[in-house]
N, C-alpha and C positions, 0 to 999 in steps of 0.2 A: 449749376453749370460749371463746366471746366474752365479754369482760368490759366491762360498761357504763362504769365509771369510766375504763378505758383508752381506750375509744372517745371519751369526752368530752374526754380529754386530747389525743388526736389532733385532735379538732375545734378545740380552743383553738389548738394549734400551727399548724395549716393556715390558720386564719382570721387569725391574726396575720401569717402570710406574705402572704396575700392583701391584708390591710390595708396592708402595706408596699408591695406592688406598686401598689395604687391610689393610695397617697400619692405614689409616684414619677410616676405618670401625671398626677395633679393638679398636681404641681409643674412637670412638663414642658409640660403643656397647660392653662394656667390658665383658658382660656375654655371648656373642656369641663366644664360644670357637673355633668353626671351622675356623673362620676368622684368628686366630693366626697361624694355621697350613698352611692355604692357603697363608698367607703373607710370612711365612718362606719358603714355596715352591717356590714362585716367586723370592725372594731374593737369595736363594741358587741356583736355576736354572740359574739365571742371573750371579751369581758369577762363577758357573761352566763353563758356556759358555765363559765368559770373560777370565778365566784361560786357557781354551783350545785354545783361539786365540793367547796366548803367544807362542804357538808352532811354529807360523810363524816366530818368531824372535829368538827363542832359540832352539838349536839342542839338545834337551833332551826329553825323553819320559815322564818326570815328569809332565809338564803342561797338557798333554793329559790325564794322569791317574787322576790327580786332577779334571780335567774337567769332565771326565766320572763319578767320584765319586759324583760331584755336581749334575749332571743330574739325576743320580740314586736316590740320596737323595731327590731331588725335587719331583720325582715320588712317593716315599714313603710318604713324607709329604702331598702331595695332597690326597693320599688314606686315610691317617690318619684323614685329615680334613673331608672327607666324613663320616668316622666312627663317629667322634664327632658330625657331623651335625645330624646324626640319633641316637644320645645319646647312642652309643655303646662304650664299652671300647676300648681304643687305643691299637693296637697290637705292642707295642714297641719292644718286643723281636723278634717277627716274622719279622717285618720290618727291624730291625737291622741285623738279621741273613741273610735276603734276600739281603740287600745291601752289607754286608761284603762278602758273598759268591760270588755274582756277581763281585765285585771289585777284589777279589782274583783271579777269573778266568781271568779277564782282565790282571792283572799283570803277572800271570803265562804264558799266551799265548802271551804276548808282550815282557816281559823281560826274562822269563825262557827259552822258546823256541818259536820262531816266528810261529804262526799259526793263520792267519787272520780270517778264518771261525769260529774257536772255540772262538776266542776273541770277535767277533761280536755276537756270540751266547750267551756268558756270559753277555755281555753288554745289549743285548735285554732282557735277563731273568730278570735283575735287573730293567729295565724300565717297563716291561709289567706285571710281576706277581703282584705287589701291586695294579695296576689298575684293573687287572682281579678279585682280591679278593674284591675290593670295588664295582665292577660293579653290583654284585647281590643286593646290597642295593639300588642302583639307579633304577634297573629294577624290583625289587620285588614288587608284588601287595600289600604286607603288608607295604611298605614304604610310604612316603609322595608323593602322586601323584601331580606333579607340572611340568609346562613347563620347568623350569630350570633343574630338575632332568632328564627329558626325553632328553633334549638337551645334557646334560653332558654324559648320557649313550650312546647316538648315537656317540658323539665325541670320547669317549673312545674306542668304537668298531672300529671306523675308524683308530685311532692311532694304535691299536693292529693289524689291518689288514695291515697297512703300515710296521710295525715292522716285521710282519710275512713274507711279500713279500721280505723285505730286507734280512732277515735271510735265507729264502729258496733260494734266488738268490745267496747269498754268498756260501751256501752249495753246490749249483750246479756248482760253479766255476766262477760265474760272480762277479767280484770285484766291489761291490757297496760302498766301503768305500771312505773316503775323499782322500785317497792316489791315488785312480784311477783318480781323477780329471775330471771325466766325468759329463755330464749333468744329468745322472740318479740320482746320489747322490745329486746334487743341487736341483733337482725337489723334491726328498724325504725330504730334509731339509726344503724346502719351504712349503711342505704339512704339515710337523710336526709343523713348526712354526705357520702356520695358525690354525691348530687344537688345539695347546696348548693355543693360545690366545682365541679361541672360547670356550675351556673348562673352562677357567677362567670366561668368560662371563656367561657360564652356572652356575658356582658357585655363581656369583653375583645375578643371577635370583633366585637361591635357597635361598640365604640370604634374598633377598627382599620379597620373598613369606613367609619365616619363620617369619620375623619381622612384616609383614602385618598381619599374622595369630595371632601373640601375641597381636597386637593392637586390633584386632577384639575380641579376648578373653577378654581383659581388658574391652572392652565396654559392656560385658555381665556379669561383676562381680561387686559386691558391694565393694566399696573402703574400708569400715571399717572392715567388717567381712570376706571378701573373698569368700562368697557364691554367688550364682546367684542373679542378680538384677531383677527388675520388667520386664524389656524388655525380658530378657532370660526366665523368668517364662511364659510370654504370648506366646512366641515362642513355648516353650515346651507344654503348654496346648493346643495350636492349633494343634500341631503334634499329641498329645494323643487323642484329640477329633476326628481328621480325622481317626486315626488308629482304634478307637473304633467304628466309624460309618461303617468302612469297615468290621471289624471282629465281631462286636457285643459284644466283650469282654469289660467289664467295667474297669474303673480305678477310683481312689479316690483322694480327695484333702483335706488337713488339712490347716485351717487358724488359726494362732496362734497370740495371743496378750499378751504382758507382762503386768501383773496386776500392777498398781501403778507406772508405769515407770516415769510419770511426777513428782511424789513425790520424786523419787530417784534423778532425775535431779535437782529439786528445793532444796532438802536437802543436797545432797552430791556433787553436781556439775556435769557438763556435762562429764568430764573425767571419773567419776565413772559410769555414765550412759553408756558411750561407752564401758567401761570394762565389764559391765553386758551383753551388747549385744554380745560381743565377747565370753564371758563365756557361754552364752546360746547356741550359735551356736556349740560350742565344745561339750557341753553336749548332745544336740539334735542329732548330727551326730553319737554319739556312739550308739544310739537306732534305727537308720535308716538302711535300707538294701542297698546293692550295687544296683545302678540303681535308687534309690529314689533321688529326687532333692529338696534340701532345698534352699529357696530363701528369701531374705529380700525385702519386697515390699515398705518399707518406715517407718521411725521412729522406733517404737517398734513392727512393724507388720511383720510376716513371713508367708510363705506358704510352704507346702511340697507336691510335686507331687508323688503319689504312683502308678506306672504303674501296670497294671494287678492285681488290688486289689479290692476286694469287700468291702462293707461298714463294714462288720464284721471284715475283716482283717485290714482295716484302723483304726477301733476302738481299736484293740489290739495294734497297733503301737502308736496311740494317748495316750493310757494308759501308755505305756512304757516311752514315752517322759514326760508325766505328772509326773510319779513316780520318774524319775531320778531328776527332778527339786525339787520335794518335799523332797527327800532324801538329796539333796544338801542344801536345805533351812534349814532342821533340823540340819545339821552339821555346819551351819554358826555360828560364834561366834566373839566377839570383833568388829572389824571394817568391817567384812565381811557383804555384803549386800545380804540377801536372795532373790531368784528369784521365783516369782509365775507366772503361766501362765494360760490362758484360751484357749481352743481349740474348733473350730467348724469343723465337719467332714461331707463331702458330697460325694456322688457317682455319676458318670456320668450315664445317662440313655438316651434313645432314644429322650426324650423330649428336652434334652439339645442340642443334635445334634452337630453341628460344631461351637457352640457359647460358648467359655470358660467363658465369663462374666456371663452366667447363672449359671454355676457351682460355680463360685466364690461367686455369690449372695446367692446361697443356703448354702454354707459353712459359709458365713458371718451371715446369719440368725441363723444358729446353734451356732455360736460364741456369738452372742448377748444373746441367751438363756442361754449359759453357764455362762456368766457374770451376768445375771439377777438371776441365781440360787445361786449366792454367790461367783463367781470367783474361781480360782484355781481348775478348773473342765473342763470336756469336754462334748460336746453334739453332737448328730447325727441328721442329717437332713434326714427324711423319705419322699420320694415323696408321693403325694396324691394318695389314692387308685383309681383304674380305675373307680369304680362305683360312685365316688364323684368328678366329674371334676371341680366343683366349688371350691374345696379346693386347697390351694396353697402348702400344705405340712405340716408335723408335725415334732416336735422336741422332741427327747428323751435326757434327761440330766442324768448325773451320779454323785453321791456324791463321 
């Protein structure tokens, strides 16, 4: 037969182990804020269960009250961890109010006047409400879709279902509390123990998925400037080419090169050159639109993907980027190093199709023309007219 004190002991041991695991995650990944709440939830829940076991040796309601408070607090902390995982503000006031109101109800209906049904209802309220509030984040289509989030959502629904069954049973007159000593309560404790452990494994899967996503993002970013790298650029260009082939709507590409960058490195040192690259990315981003992607392809070379943009629109953006660099160069004095750039502009067309390297070659062709025209300028690549198939294209430069 199932023994409730033994099950609670297992609960204590398992949640101590989970607390140690979350403590290790917190130490290894200090920026992962959700892990701190889940660690606290495991340790507080274990302490609450351990305190409740003292009731077996002490004829006082105090251990049971403290144990209930610990389990309720653990539920609140688990819900707050979910909020932090989704970068939502933690509802300290709401969770504190929920926990206090639930615990007050337990105290009143245990010490004030004995009413088992209302006491269990108060206890269930404190356990279930925080999880119900966090459930919408796990199941929301706007949230991060991951196996861990789905598992956690299913487990929380199962926990709430068991708590509801226990509450309804008590309200109907069936004593499902520990005092009854029946197997029904032991089975419920076993179910909640299993589900609570599974919920923490769901949280661990969520953490692994989040950390794996961060690593994947880092693999697509340039270490120095923080903008997209060449790999990310090629992925985006392939996507835009495929989209344009389906819809026929063009997009454009800017290829940018910093003029005289080797001289800056040779004269002022590589640290100054790195500072120039960072400064350029900040200036360029102030002239780009939401949805445009700036990428560093290597050295002093950058590209800008301009979705749903014609050659004329791309020229206007290139002019804005060029002008902000000219203005910045004009205001440089003393030890400031002026930045000059050359830009090549090209537009996707049917001849390019699903081959982004052709678009990059066209933009490079325009970039070389801009440099040949005296640098600190931009040039447009015009595809060859249909009546002259032997032509490879023309370039227009701007002073």
